[in-house]
N, C-alpha and C positions, 0 to 999 in steps of 0.2 A: 436521414435515418433509414436504415434498411427495414424490410418487411418482416424481419425476424423478431416478432413480438410474441412474448409468452407472459403468462402471469407469474411474476417473480415475488416470492415471499421472503422477507427478512426476519429471521429469528434473532431478536436483539436490535435495539435502536440507539446504540451509542454513537460516538462521533464519526467513526469510520463508515458504518452503514448509512448514516445521515448524509455524509459527503457523497457516497456512491449514488444513492437514490436521488439526491439533489442534482448531481451532475447528469444523471439519466434524464430527469425531467427537463432540465435546462437545455439538454441536447435534442429534445423532441420526443423522448419516450413517453407514451401515454401514462399519466398518473393513475388512470383507472386500472392499469395492469400491474401496479405495484401495491403490495399489501405488507403490513408490518405487525409483529407481535413484540411485546415487552412486558416484564412483570408489573411495572408501575405505570400509572396513567400520565404523568406530566409530559414525558417525551412523546407519547402517542398523541396527546391533545395538541401539542405543538405541530406535529406532522399533519394532523387532520386540518388544523387551522391554516397552515402555510401552504399545503399542497392538495388538500382534499382527499387524502389517502384513506383507504379502508384499514382500520387498525383493530387489534384485539389483544387482550391480556392472555389469551388462550393459544399456546403454541400449536396445539392439535388442529385448531380451526384454520390457522394460517397455512400450516403445512398441507392440510387436506385440500385447500383451495388452490394451491400453487402448482404450476408446472415445473418451476425451478425454486429450490429452497437454498437460501444463503444463510449459512450458520455463522453468526457473528457475535457469539458469546465468548466470555473469557475461557481460556484453555482449561482451567481448573473446574469449570462448570460443564464442560462439553460432554463428558461421559453421561452425566445424569440427564442432560437435555436430549441427547441422541437416543439413549436407551428408552427414555420415556416416549419419544416419537415412534421408535420401532414398535413399542408395545401397543400404541393407541392409533397410529395412522396407517391405514392399509396402502399397499401398492407403492411403497417408497422406492422400490427398484424400477418403477416406471417413470420416476422423476429424475431430473438432473439436480445433483447436490453440489453446491459450491461451499467451500470453507475458507474463511479468511483469518482463522485463528493461527497465531504464531506457534511454532514448535511441534504441533501435533502432526505426525506422519500419517500417510494414507492407511497403513495397516491398522491404526487405531480405529479409524472409521469403519473398516470392514469388521472389526470386532464389535463395535457398537451397533452396527446395522447388519449387513451381510456382505459377502464378496460380490454380490450381484448388482450393487448400486453403481450408477454412473457418477463418477466423482471428479471434480476439479479442485485442486488446491491452489489458492492464490495468496501471494505475499504482497500486499499493497504497502506503500509507505505514507508517512504523514503528509507530505505535500499534496496527496490526493485530496486533502481537505480544501485546497485552493485550486483544484483542477490541474495541478502540475505534477502528478504522481508518476511513479514507476511501479508497475505490477508484474511480478514474476508468476508464471502459471505453469502448472503441470497437470495433465489429464491422464486418467487411467484408460485401459483398453476397452472399457465398457461405454465410453463416450463416443458420439458420432461426430462427423465433420460439422454437422449443423450445430451440435452442442458447443463445439469449440468456437465456431463463428459467433454464436450468441454470447459466449463469455468474453470474447475479444470485444464485441460491440459494447457490452456493459462497462468494461474497465477502460476502454478507450475514451469514455465520457469524462474520466477523471485523470487523464494523463496518457502515458504510453504503455503498451503491453509487450512483454517479452516472454515467448513460449520457451520452456526449458525441457531438456530431455529426461531429467530425473529429479528426484527430491534432493539429492546431494547438491545440485546446482542451486536450489532454492536457499540452502544454507549460505552459499557464497553470495548470491544476490542480496539476501537479507543483511549480510555483513557489509556490503557496499552501498546498496540503495536504501535498504531499510534503516541501517544505522547511520548512513552517510549524512543525513540532515544534522544529526548531533555533532558530527565531526566539523561540518561547515560552521555551525553555530559556535562551537568552541574556538575555531580559528577567527571568526568574525569578532567574537568577544575579545580575543587577544589583540586584534588590530584596534578595536575601540579603546581598550585600555592604554595602548601605546599612544593613541591620539590624545587621550585625556592627560596622560603624563606630560605631554608636550604643550598643554595649554588649552585644548578644546574642552568645552563642557560636555556633559554626557549626551545631551540631546543632539548637539552638533556632530559629535563623534559617531554616534549610532547612525544618524542620517547619512553621513559621508560613507561609512562602511557598508551599510545595507544597499545603498544605491550603486556603489561600485561593484558589489557582488552581483546585483541584479543585472547591471550593464554587461559585466564580463560573461555571465551565463547566457545572456541574450546574444552576445557576439559569438560565443562558442556554438550555440544552437543554430545560428544562421550562416555559419561559415563552413566551407569545405576543408579549410586548413586544419592540420593537426593541432592539438593543444600546445605542443612544443613550438610550432611555427607561430601560433598566435602569441605566445609568450615572447618570442623573439621580436615580433612586430612592435611590442611595447618597450623592448629593452635595447636602448642605444648603447653601443659599445663604449665603455668607460663612463657612462652616465650614472645618475643617481639610482635609477631602477636596477641597473646591473649590479650595483653595490648591494642593494637590498636583496636581490635574488641570490647573490653569492652567499649571503648569510644563511638563507634557507638551504642552499645546496650543501654548505659546510656542515649544517646540522643533520644532513642525510635524510631529507624529507621523504624521499622514496622509500627508504628503509623503515621510517616511522609509519608510513601508510601501510606498508606490507605487514608489519607486525600488528598494527591495529586491526586490520582486516582478518588476519589469522586468528587473533584472540577472539574476535567476534564470531567467526566461523566455529571455533572450538566450543564457545558457549552455546551457540545455536544447537550444536550436536549434543551437548550435555542436556539442554532443556528438553530435547525430543525424547529423552529417556525418563523424564519426570512424570509424564502423564500416561 
């Protein structure tokens, strides 16, 4: 762990902030430097018991005590939460603010707070819950290099970080990495059903599919070969795999993926206008 330790306060204690702070602690970040607020007690009680964290039902208290504030409430609640903090917590422009809310663009936070805040927008994905996430990050011009190093450190605890040039790129990353797990689950389910139709029971079919998926992902992550070359390694000319791949290619899988990502990007851009 680096020496870049700050008091980081999470506003909201849902699954994603729990996974992030859990990954931080597992990676060696001091629990004494992580504090959390939430409207109800059960999640806070669990975090106190599991990690010994300082918690509060008062957002003002957590924000005031923090060097870094992570806004992790639902997008539809964000305006009320931020405007309340702006009203009651002094010196917010001296703190680093991180938002992990989907859809909300930076200009909204400048409206809620002020244009002087140091802001990083992060789009994590659900595999962050198991430490295998992808987080896309965009920082505004008010952040420092030390700020960006700190945010990289935080989100590297739950996967990999990809810094982007602008918020438009976050819409694309969200459509690929954010929505991507659902695409893979849909494909895995279709393979499971194909195995079941040919005589495997549900438990056997799922085990076979999920372990194959895990193994293929591990091979891809550990190899310097392109994904096309990895596929070719498994595909003997004229063999059974070649016949199966041929069916996917005839269905124009590349075009299907392109259209799926484009649809998700368009929806991300639509949602950005809702709040």
